[in-house]
C-alpha positions, -999 to 999 in steps of 0.1 A, spaced: 218 719 -98 223 682 -95 221 667 -61 249 643 -55 244 616 -26 274 596 -19 266 557 -20 281 554 14 255 576 30 227 556 12 242 523 26 245 537 61 209 549 61 196 514 50 218 498 75 203 519 103 168 510 90 176 474 90 189 474 125 158 492 137 136 467 121 156 439 137 152 454 172 115 457 166 113 422 156 131 409 186 109 430 210 77 418 193 90 382 197 96 385 234 63 403 240 45 376 222 62 349 242 51 367 275 16 369 264 15 334 254 27 324 288 1 346 304 -27 329 283 -13 294 292 -14 303 329 -50 315 327 -64 286 308 -68 262 337 -86 287 357 -110 293 327 -115 255 324 -123 251 362 -150 278 361 -168 266 329 -203 256 333 -230 247 307 -261 269 305 -291 270 284 -298 305 269 -319 322 242 -298 344 220 -315 377 216 -288 397 196 -252 397 187 -230 425 175 -194 436 174 -188 466 195 -158 486 207 -150 483 244 -166 515 255 -197 506 235 -200 471 250 -195 486 286 -225 510 277 -244 479 264 -242 461 297 -206 445 302 -190 452 335 -168 483 338 -140 460 351 -137 446 314 -127 481 302 -103 488 331 -85 455 327 -84 456 288 -48 463 276 -44 498 259 -36 483 225 -68 462 226 -92 489 235 -98 501 198 -105 465 187 -141 452 185 -155 426 209 -180 399 199 -208 409 222 -240 386 227 -273 396 244 -290 365 258 -317 355 281 -305 333 308 -335 321 329 -354 352 336 -326 377 333 -311 393 301 -273 393 301 -247 408 280 -218 383 273 -186 382 254 -181 352 229 -151 335 214 -147 349 179 -152 313 162 -183 307 185 -197 341 177 -197 334 140 -219 303 144 -242 314 171 -279 314 158 -300 345 166 -335 339 182 -328 303 191 -322 285 224 -287 272 227 -267 252 253 -233 267 257 -203 265 277 -198 298 299 -168 308 319 -179 340 338 -191 364 310 -173 345 283 -190 321 259 -164 294 251 -182 270 230 -216 257 218 -228 223 230 -262 221 212 -289 241 196 -325 233 204 -341 213 177 -310 197 164 -272 193 167 -249 222 169 -240 241 139 -206 230 122 -178 255 118 -173 264 83 -142 250 68 -117 277 59 -99 275 26 -61 276 26 -40 300 7 -34 277 -22 -71 266 -24 -81 303 -25 -56 309 -53 -68 280 -73 -103 291 -70 -95 325 -82 -75 311 -112 -104 288 -121 -128 317 -120 -106 338 -143 -102 309 -167 -141 304 -169 -146 340 -179 
């Protein structure tokens, strides 16, 4: 038996899929704009609450939200975290600030360059480490320069040619 499918039904199915994809893209666009506006509104408040603190970095890990709350972050972090972000991992830093050991969240770019077992002066806003000001015993570490897409391709091509 040969199954015969009319070309018109294939075209109609593809058209429906295309329309659904278009609707999803429009929804994502407006949702992204709304989230950008929220972030822009919160930025001045974060700037106003920023202070420089000297701390000894004990440990740093990337933990899920529930694990981070169990490690010492306030439960309010879990309650206010959007549902779609609860499965992602947070950059969590355990640091000694004065006589107290605190669990803090870090900016992802700062997390990568934070040295462990060193005293660091950082800009902190609440429980959020925003930037590194200096490392004891020298200037702050430099951010590693990321290669662009074409630079990565060129590097791969050069590696293949050498082999």
